[in-house]
N, C-alpha and C positions, 0 to 999 in steps of 0.2 A: 191502868193496862197501859200500856203500850203494844200499838203494833206499829211492825216496818214491814218496808218493801223498797227492791232496790231492782233498777234496769243496771242492764249489764253490759258493754257492748254500742254501746247506743253513738248511734253513727253523725255528731255534733260535735262541735267540741264545748269546752266547760264553761268558756271565756263567752260565750254565740249563750245560753245554756243557765249562767249563775244571772240573768240579766229577771226570766221568770223565779228563778229561784227566793231569791231577794224576794220580789216581790207579792210572794202566798206566806214568806215565813213570820209565822206568829199564827196568825192566821184562824180563824175557824175555819172546815174545811167546806164548808157549804159556799163562802163566800170564796175562800182560794179556788174553787170551783169556775166559782160564777165567772168573774176576777179571768180567767184564762179560755173563760168559753167568748169571750170576744175576742181574743190575739189570733190567726189563725196562722203560725206561724211553724212549722217542724218544731220546733223546741215545747209552744207551750204547747203541743199537742203529745207530748209523751209527758210535759211533765203532769197535766191535766191525766193521763191515763195510769198514771204512778199513784199523784192521792188516789184515786179513788179503787182503786186495787187494792191499797193499806188504808180504807175505810172501808170497805167489807171485811175486811178481818174486823173488828173492833164494832162497839153499837154505842149510840149515847151520844153525845153532843164532843166532837172528839175535833184538835186545834192540833197545828202544824208547831213539835216540838222541837225536831231539826230535820236539816233539809239541806242534801247539798253534791257538789258533781265534782267526780275526782279524773285526772286525765286517765285514760284504760290503751292499748298500744297502738299507735298508731301507725300511720299504713306507709312506708314510702313510694313515691313518684315521681319518675322524673319527667318536665315538657321544658320545649324545645327555647335554650335560647340565645344568646348573641352572635352567630359567627359559626353555627352549625354544633354545635356544646351543645349538650345535658344540661339543665339546672334538678337538684334536688328540692322537692320539698314533700310534707307532710299534712296527710289527713283524718285530722287527729279526731277522734272519739273520749267517752266518757262514760263510767260508771256514777249514776248517779240514784241517791242511800235518802228515804225521807222515812223520820220517825210521829208516828202520830199520839196524844195522850189525848184524854178525860180530861173536860175541864170538870172540878173541882165545884161546888154551889157549896157556897157558906149563908146552912142555916142554921 
């Protein structure tokens, strides 16, 4: 059985979230949550909440089958630039998707 969860419009860039996704990819849920529990960054907190949400849908021993972050719409903003001009920049956001699958026991 596969359990899916998605967090949309997370106000963090996919590049910053990717570090924590790589850390938990392929691990079982208990180990992944324990790794993220140590980290106190906003990205780790969002990924941990998402893993717990997906794990609540399933039962038994689960592992992270797929987890990825895709870019969401960016907020376009301006900051003061040289000589009184305005310089544009983007506040990036992302969508995070996780799919958990049950571990198969060899009996």
